[in-house]
C-alpha positions in Angstrom: 7.3 -13.7 -45.6 3.8 -14.8 -44.8 5.1 -18.0 -43.3 7.6 -16.1 -41.1 4.8 -13.8 -39.8 2.7 -16.8 -39.1 5.4 -18.5 -37.1 6.1 -15.3 -35.2 2.4 -14.9 -34.3 2.3 -18.5 -33.2 5.4 -18.0 -31.0 3.8 -15.0 -29.4 0.6 -16.9 -28.6 2.6 -19.7 -27.1 4.6 -17.2 -24.9 1.3 -15.6 -23.7 -0.2 -19.0 -22.8 3.0 -20.0 -21.0 3.0 -16.7 -19.1 -0.6 -17.2 -17.8 0.1 -20.8 -16.9 2.9 -19.8 -14.7 1.2 -16.6 -13.5 -2.5 -17.5 -13.0 -3.1 -14.5 -10.7 -2.2 -12.2 -13.6 -5.0 -13.7 -15.7 -7.5 -13.1 -12.8 -6.4 -9.5 -12.5 -6.7 -8.9 -16.2 -10.2 -10.4 -16.2 -11.4 -8.1 -13.3 -10.1 -5.1 -15.3 -12.1 -6.3 -18.3 -15.2 -6.7 -16.1 -14.7 -3.2 -14.7 -14.2 -1.7 -18.2 -17.4 -3.4 -19.5 -19.2 -1.8 -16.5 -17.9 1.7 -17.4 -19.0 1.1 -21.1 -22.5 0.3 -20.0 -22.5 3.4 -17.8 -21.5 5.7 -20.6 -24.0 4.1 -23.1 -26.8 4.7 -20.6 -25.7 8.3 -20.0 -25.4 8.9 -23.8 -28.9 7.5 -24.4 -30.3 9.7 -21.7 -28.5 12.8 -23.2 -29.9 12.0 -26.7 -33.4 11.6 -25.3 -33.2 14.9 -23.4 -31.8 16.6 -26.5 -34.7 15.6 -28.8 -37.3 16.3 -26.0 -36.0 19.8 -25.6 -35.2 19.3 -21.9 -32.1 20.2 -20.1 -29.9 17.9 -18.1 -32.0 15.8 -15.6 -31.9 16.5 -11.9 -30.0 13.2 -11.2 -27.2 14.2 -13.6 -26.9 17.6 -11.9 -26.7 16.0 -8.5 -24.1 13.5 -9.6 -21.9 16.3 -11.0 -22.3 18.2 -7.7 -21.3 15.1 -5.7 -18.3 14.6 -7.9 -17.1 18.1 -7.2 -17.6 17.7 -3.5 -15.8 14.4 -3.1 -13.1 14.6 -5.7 -14.1 11.1 -6.9 -14.3 10.5 -10.7 -17.9 10.8 -12.0 -17.9 7.3 -13.4 -17.5 5.9 -9.9 -20.6 7.7 -8.5 -24.2 6.6 -8.6 -27.5 8.0 -7.4 -27.5 5.8 -4.3 -24.1 6.8 -3.0 -24.2 9.0 0.1 -22.6 12.4 0.4 -19.2 11.6 1.8 -18.5 15.1 3.1 -21.8 15.2 5.0 -21.1 11.8 6.5 -17.7 13.0 7.8 -19.5 15.9 9.5 -22.1 13.6 11.0 -19.5 11.3 12.3 -17.7 14.2 13.9 -20.9 15.4 15.6 -21.9 12.1 17.2 -18.6 10.4 17.9 -18.3 12.1 21.4 -21.9 11.0 22.2 -21.4 7.3 21.3 -18.9 5.6 23.4 -18.3 2.7 20.9 -17.7 5.1 18.0 -15.4 7.4 19.9 -13.2 4.5 20.9 -12.8 3.2 17.4 -10.1 4.4 15.1 -11.7 2.8 12.0 -15.3 3.0 11.0 -17.1 1.1 8.2 -20.4 2.7 7.3 -22.6 0.5 5.1 -24.9 2.3 2.7 -26.3 -0.3 0.2 -27.3 -3.9 0.3 -28.8 -5.4 -2.8 -29.3 -9.0 -1.5 -25.9 -10.2 -2.8 -23.5 -7.4 -2.0 -23.0 -4.7 0.7 -21.3 -1.5 -0.3 -19.8 0.8 2.3 -17.3 3.5 3.2 -14.2 3.2 5.4 -13.3 6.2 7.6 -10.0 6.4 9.5 -9.9 8.9 12.4 -13.2 10.3 11.0 -11.9 10.9 7.5 -13.0 9.0 4.4 -10.3 6.5 3.3 -11.7 4.0 0.8 -14.8 2.1 -0.4 -15.7 -1.3 1.0 -17.5 -4.3 -0.2 -18.9 -7.2 1.8 -21.4 -10.1 1.5 -25.1 -9.4 2.0 -26.9 -9.3 5.4 -28.7 -12.5 6.4 -30.8 -13.1 9.5 -29.3 -16.6 9.7 -25.6 -17.0 8.7 -24.7 -18.9 5.6 -21.0 -19.8 5.9 -19.0 -17.8 3.4 -21.9 -15.7 2.2 -22.9 -13.5 5.1 -21.4 -10.2 6.3 -20.4 -9.8 9.9 -22.8 -8.2 12.4 -22.8 -4.5 13.3 -20.5 -3.8 16.2 -17.1 -2.8 17.5 -14.2 -5.3 17.2 -10.5 -5.2 17.9 -8.0 -5.4 15.1 -4.9 -7.6 15.2 -2.9 -9.7 12.7 -3.0 -13.4 12.0 0.5 -14.9 12.5 -0.3 -18.2 10.7 1.4 -18.7 7.4 -1.8 -19.6 5.5 -2.1 -20.2 1.8 -3.6 -16.8 1.3 -0.8 -15.2 3.2 1.8 -17.0 1.1 0.1 -15.7 -2.1 0.1 -12.2 -0.9 3.8 -12.4 0.1 4.7 -13.6 -3.4 2.8 -10.7 -5.0 3.7 -7.8 -2.6 7.1 -7.3 -1.1 5.7 -5.0 1.6 3.2 -7.7 2.9 3.8 -9.8 6.1 0.6 -11.1 7.7 -3.1 -10.4 7.2 -4.9 -7.8 9.3 -7.7 -9.6 11.1 -10.9 -8.5 12.7 -11.2 -10.4 16.0 -13.8 -11.5 18.5 -16.8 -11.6 16.1 -19.5 -14.0 17.4 -19.8 -17.1 15.2 -17.0 -15.9 12.8 -13.3 -16.4 12.5 -10.5 -15.6 10.1 -12.2 -12.4 9.0 -9.6 -10.3 7.1 -9.5 -6.9 5.4 -8.1 -7.6 1.9 -8.1 -7.2 -1.9 -11.1 -8.1 -4.1 -13.7 -6.8 -6.5 -17.0 -8.6 -5.9 -18.9 -10.6 -3.2 -17.4 -13.7 -4.8 -14.0 -12.6 -3.5 -15.0 -12.5 0.1 -16.1 -15.0 2.7 -17.4 -12.6 5.3 -14.3 -10.4 5.0 -14.1 -6.7 4.0 -12.7 -5.7 0.7 -11.1 -2.3 0.1 -11.1 -0.2 -3.1 -10.6 3.3 -4.5 -13.7 3.1 -6.8 -17.2 1.6 -6.9 -19.1 0.5 -10.0 -22.8 -0.2 -9.8 -23.6 0.0 -13.5 -23.4 -3.7 -13.9 -25.9 -6.2 -12.5 -23.4 -7.4 -10.0 -22.1 -4.6 -7.8 -18.3 -4.4 -7.7 -15.4 -2.2 -6.5 -12.3 -1.3 -8.5 -8.7 -0.3 -7.9 -8.6 -2.6 -4.9 -4.9 -3.3 -4.8 -4.0 0.4 -4.7 -6.4 1.1 -1.8 -5.3 -2.0 0.1 -1.6 -1.2 -0.1 -2.3 2.3 1.2 -4.4 0.9 4.0 -1.9 -1.8 4.9 1.1 0.5 5.1 -0.9 2.8 7.4 -2.4 0.3 9.7 -0.2 -2.8 9.8 2.7 -1.1 11.7 0.3 -0.2 14.4 -1.3 -3.6 14.8 2.1 -5.4 14.6 3.4 -3.3 17.4 0.4 -4.3 19.5 -1.1 -0.8 19.5 -4.7 -1.1 20.5 -6.9 -0.6 17.5 -10.6 -1.3 16.8 -13.0 -1.1 14.0 -16.7 0.0 14.2 -19.1 -1.6 11.7 -22.3 0.5 11.3 -25.3 -0.8 9.4 -27.3 1.2 6.8 -29.8 2.4 9.4 -27.1 4.2 11.4 -27.3 7.5 9.4 -31.0 7.8 10.2 -30.5 6.9 13.8 -27.6 9.4 14.1 -29.5 12.2 12.4 -32.5 11.8 14.7 -30.2 11.7 17.7 -28.3 14.8 16.6 -31.5 16.7 16.1 -32.7 15.6 19.6 -29.5 16.8 21.2 -29.8 20.1 19.5 -33.4 20.5 20.7 -32.4 19.8 24.4 -32.0 23.1 26.3 -28.4 23.7 27.4 -28.1 24.3 31.2 
């Protein structure tokens, strides 16, 4: 009996190894899920330690925890995906709505990426479509001098199109996703080419491109986004029909300082007497 169980276990191990040999992308996906899970575990351990400390000190919940719970209610995003440095999405939507008619570049753009955090390796941001929050974004860090494959694209407004070349990346996506045709490309970026919007989890998955996701995890040392495939499929099915039919589309990339600039400008406009 023990021999039979041993052979059965050995056979299962061989089948698993064979599966990953012929499906290497599956192993990569599983690994990214493991990394994300570890990040969540770290988050909950820190939160638990903080709660125990407050319990023995006789203090109530800290202000940061209260603020996080308030943000979670406002945005509808699970609490584990929020952090103290994440901006208030609802407020940003209102700010975009206020200033878009004042800024010609912004008003002409259907998509807006608003960057909000750069830690020297990774840039986190928010994607808005027609002024409404759509997904989280992740890019490489900012550099005054470009390092190929490790530098985010400059702030600006760029046209969107699709790359009709059957590249290796395009072929991989076609094998994985029956709905995929060609990559959506950000065009006319000075000193950059082949900049796509695609799937990924960390800055190691992008070479100047923009990654999309439905969650963000900053608990681990290396910032990452999660549930990327789901967000990308939703984005692709919404945008690709428009770019493939040659409908003019553009994307506006805004740096972290934009919120301060826009807020100052809005206050200035409110202070100007109306004639």
